[in-house]
C-alpha positions in Angstrom: 0.0 0.0 0.0 1.0 3.6 -0.4 -0.5 7.1 0.3 -2.5 7.0 -2.9 -4.4 3.9 -1.9 -6.4 5.7 0.9 -9.6 7.7 0.9 -11.1 10.2 3.3 -14.3 12.3 3.5 -14.0 16.1 3.2 -16.1 18.4 5.3 -18.5 18.7 2.3 -19.2 15.0 2.6 -17.3 14.3 -0.6 -15.2 11.0 -0.6 -11.7 11.8 -1.8 -9.1 9.4 -3.0 -5.6 10.4 -2.0 -4.8 9.5 -5.6 -6.2 13.0 -6.5 -3.0 14.4 -5.0 -0.6 12.5 -7.3 2.2 14.7 -8.4 1.8 17.1 -5.5 3.7 17.7 -2.3 1.3 17.1 0.6 1.3 18.0 4.3 -1.1 16.0 6.4 -1.9 17.4 9.9 -4.3 16.4 12.7 -5.9 19.5 13.9 -7.9 20.8 16.9 -10.0 24.0 17.4 -9.4 24.4 21.2 -5.7 23.6 21.6 -2.8 25.8 22.6 -1.4 25.0 19.1 -4.6 26.0 17.3 -2.9 29.3 16.1 -0.9 27.0 13.8 -3.9 27.3 11.4 -2.7 30.8 10.6 0.8 29.6 9.5 -0.6 26.5 7.7 -2.9 28.8 5.7 0.1 31.1 4.9 2.1 28.1 3.7 -0.8 26.9 1.6 -1.3 30.3 -0.1 2.4 30.6 -0.8 2.9 27.2 -2.4 -0.5 26.0 -3.7 0.2 27.3 -7.2 3.5 25.3 -7.2 1.8 22.0 -6.4 1.4 22.0 -2.6 -1.6 20.7 -0.7 -2.5 20.7 3.0 -4.9 18.1 4.3 -6.4 18.9 7.7 -7.9 16.1 9.8 -9.7 17.3 13.0 -9.3 14.9 15.9 -10.9 14.9 19.4 -8.6 12.3 21.0 -6.4 14.8 22.9 -8.0 16.5 25.9 -11.3 16.8 24.2 -10.0 19.8 22.2 -12.2 19.4 19.1 -15.5 18.2 20.5 -17.7 20.2 18.0 -19.5 18.8 15.0 -17.8 18.8 11.6 -19.9 21.8 10.6 -18.8 23.7 13.7 -15.1 22.8 13.2 -15.3 23.9 9.5 -16.9 27.2 10.4 -14.4 27.8 13.2 -11.5 27.3 10.8 -12.9 29.5 8.1 -14.1 32.3 10.4 -11.1 32.5 12.7 -8.2 31.6 10.4 -9.5 31.9 6.9 -8.7 28.3 6.1 -8.9 27.5 2.4 -6.9 24.3 2.4 -8.7 20.9 2.4 -10.3 20.0 5.7 -11.7 16.5 6.2 -14.3 15.1 8.6 -13.2 14.5 12.2 -11.3 11.2 12.7 -9.4 9.2 15.3 -5.6 9.0 14.7 -4.9 6.4 17.4 -6.5 3.3 18.7 -8.8 0.7 17.2 -10.9 3.3 15.4 -7.9 5.1 13.9 -8.4 6.1 10.3 -6.5 3.7 7.9 -4.6 6.7 6.4 -3.2 7.5 9.9 -2.3 3.9 10.6 -0.3 4.0 7.4 1.4 7.3 8.1 2.4 6.2 11.6 3.9 3.0 10.3 6.0 4.9 7.8 7.4 7.3 10.4 7.8 5.9 13.8 9.1 8.6 16.1 11.5 8.4 19.0 8.5 8.0 21.3 7.0 5.2 19.1 4.5 5.3 16.3 1.4 6.7 18.1 0.4 10.3 17.6 1.1 12.2 20.8 -0.9 15.4 20.3 -2.7 17.7 17.9 -0.9 19.2 15.0 1.5 16.3 14.3 2.5 16.8 10.7 3.5 14.4 7.9 5.2 15.6 4.7 4.6 13.5 1.6 6.5 14.0 -1.7 5.0 14.2 -5.2 5.4 10.4 -5.6 3.4 9.6 -2.5 6.4 8.7 -0.2 6.1 9.8 3.4 9.3 11.9 3.8 9.1 13.2 7.3 7.1 13.5 10.5 7.1 16.7 12.5 6.3 17.0 16.2 3.2 19.1 17.1 5.3 22.0 18.4 7.2 22.4 15.2 5.9 25.6 13.5 4.6 25.0 10.0 6.8 27.9 8.9 9.9 25.8 10.0 8.9 23.2 7.4 9.2 25.7 4.5 12.7 24.6 3.4 11.6 20.9 3.3 8.6 21.8 1.2 10.6 24.0 -1.2 13.1 21.2 -1.7 10.4 18.7 -2.5 8.7 21.2 -4.9 11.9 21.7 -6.8 12.3 17.9 -7.2 8.9 17.2 -8.6 
């Protein structure tokens, strides 16, 4: 299996195959609306606006598994992201990233990038960078600012 073999449901209820992102550099991130790291939405949106025309996508996956920090409905989460941070990158329906109900895409991403602390997602805003061929290149800790990923994104965009 690879990244392109998975599917997920966007906030508009549309089932999307990751195959639609072939040839693009993708950042996958589990998000939360009521987290100390929530302001990262601003920097994620800035990255998206800067690089989307060059073949870059961000896929946001809300998750409520960490301290109940995204307990709202999908509609509430989507509205929050748009109203407070002007999010225009793709947001998907709320999922689990750990445990027996973890989304299959996240099980795959975790297997590809075991961290020092093991493979489980430790908190909101864990980020996975995927190259234009669907390879999981790097995993970033929740506290890593999206803007600190710019050089890695630029390098992958040059290589596509």
